[in-house]
C-alpha positions, 0 to 999 in steps of 0.5 A: 500500500502506498503511503498516501493511500494509507494516510487516506485510510487512516483519515477515513478511520478517524472520521468514522471514529468521530461519527461513531462517538457522536452517534453514541452520545447523541442522547446525552447532548439532547438531554443537556440541550447542547449542540456539538459546538456548545459541547465542544466549548463545554468540554474545553472548560476544564474545571481544574484549570483557570477560567479561560478568557473569551479570546483564549477560548477562541484560540482553543476552539480555532474560531472567531471571538464573536463566535465564542460570544455567541456560544457563551451566551447560549451556555449562560442561558443554559446555566452552565457558565457565567462570564466574569471579569478577569482578576488581573485585567478588568477589561477581560472577560473569563468563562467560569463553570457553574455547579450545573456546568460542572455537572453537565461537563462531567456527564458529557465527558463520562459519556464520551469517554466510555461510549467511544470505540477507543474505550474498547481498547485495552489501556496498553493499546490506548497508551500506544495510540495516544503516543502516536496521535500526540506525535502526529499532532505535535506543533499543530495546535495553538494549544496542545492541551486542547487537541484531542479534547473536543467534541465536533460535528461532521462537516456542515453539521452544526459547525457554526463556530469553526471550520477546523475539525477536532476530535474528542479523546476517543470521541467525535461529534 
C-alpha cells in the first residue's frame, strides 16, 4: 500500500471514529440541550484549570471571538457558565463553570469517554495510540492541551463556530 493511500485510510478511520462517538452520545447532548459546538466549548472548560478568557477560548476552539460570544451566551442561558471579569485585567472577560456546568461537563465527558470505540481498547493499546496521535499532532495546535479534547460535528453539521475539525479523546461529534 502506498503511503498516501494509507494516510487516506487512516483519515477515513478517524472520521468514522468521530461519527461513531457522536452517534453514541447523541442522547446525552439532547438531554443537556447542547449542540456539538456548545459541547465542544463545554468540554474545553476544564474545571481544574483557570477560567479561560473569551479570546483564549477562541484560540482553543480555532474560531472567531464573536463566535465564542455567541456560544457563551447560549451556555449562560443554559446555566452552565457565567462570564466574569478577569482578576488581573478588568477589561477581560473569563468563562467560569457553574455547579450545573460542572455537572453537565462531567456527564458529557463520562459519556464520551466510555461510549467511544477507543474505550474498547485495552489501556496498553490506548497508551500506544495516544503516543502516536500526540506525535502526529505535535506543533499543530495553538494549544496542545486542547487537541484531542473536543467534541465536533461532521462537516456542515452544526459547525457554526469553526471550520477546523477536532476530535474528542476517543470521541467525535
